[in-house]
C-alpha angles and dihedrals in degrees: 000000000000120000123207130204109247093216102054106002095242115152114243135191119257110267097027114139097201137028113258090215106045101008091236112160110255127223115261119251113258110254114252116256112260117256118236113223114249111261099021094122093050089049090053094048091048091053090052092049092047090050092050091050091050092050089050092050091051092052092044092051092050091051090046089052088051093050093046093047113105116259111262120239104252143138088262098048094045090048091051092051095048093044091052091048096051089042091054101035110070095179093052089047094048090052087063101037105033139071122217099163090111136038092258094168092068124098091231138023118205119204130184116243091240095056095088093163092062095040090051089052094049092047087060089055091045086056088051091056096247095114136029120247109281124260120211116229139162119258092220122210132094092315108040116208131187109243133184114220119210113198116208108240127214093263087049092058091046092051093057123102101197105307091335133098110215132189098202141002096235152005136213133194117266096176137004138186136181097070087112094055101067117158133196119235102184105299091342126093113211134171138181110236127202112204129184107208134207125205124251127198097007122205114261095236089053098041090059099038121117090208097064095131091051095048091051092054091059090058116098092245095030091170090054091231120133133184112215132179114233132189135184101250118176090347094307134096110245137176109248136184133243091263090057089047092051091051091048088052094053100034105024091234130083108240102026111124112224118228090220126015114225120229113255095007095126092044088054090050097048087051094052091051099035088243102165104298112172107296092164091069110124142036124324134184115214127215091259090056100254120130123235124191125191124195129178091280109010146055115216116197115188092332096316109115121209123185113235145170118243126206121186132203114168108304092341115095115191112208122200108186113207115260092016093107110213094340096124121175128209122211114194110200120205118240093255093046096234100110137022143182128232118212132174121197089354092304120122109239109175143330127249134209122202115248110216114212 
């Protein structure tokens, strides 16, 4: 394309700085546009994508590390573990919520006139509409005795769960402690939790009863407080049983089955975690004035010794005297160990006061 001097109109060659005819300064030629290397945009996009992928990997790695980290011992983790255990274990749940002290599945319950404790309990159930008002009858036979007959009413039948009378369908943790006292058994972390529970989905007869406090006292754990062993299993806190605790003590890991079980290992573990023990050992004076003494294998009543088997759960000691059939006796010892309550079949029998030597 030809270029002309704006002063005299003479044509000039591209790149010339002055007009050959008049010497006028010529305009400089426009600089060529820079040429972008082929593929530069693609490379930039690749860098952006690579940076995004790297950031995503960093975030994902952090999230994965958080998911794989062991669950911390806390009120929330212990509450979750206990709630899950009680929701899944119907037997453990029913022990807290149900009464089995009487044959509730029978159409009638006959009570001797002198058995005031049982009559007082059934009168509570009469007020709750579960039984009809008692009718006094004679037992007949060689030695006639006066009895009170309680007939199971329709609401009572509806309230039964099998042969058990239950006050609610479930429980959940209201308060828990023990998460700040985790111990190491070999490779295994364990703790003893104390939980205060609250009822959920209460039975209709119990929810409207004016005798709620008296009814709760008849439950095995009337204060709705439980002590449960927990362990960190597969990075989560879980409620475990005594057999698992024993294996942890011997192997250092929950679930490993020991080749030989060492004698006394579970007792050693219970002592280390305050798991039961035998808080009833010692002398006690009953409300009637008689003195009871409990040793590790015997019950001594006013000097007469009877061999017995002791089973401990928390502050409750279940005693099974030899030759007594199924007549088990529970002793619920207070936290300070100074007083206790004796119950049989869920019925409170008497109170005890510890005798200090």
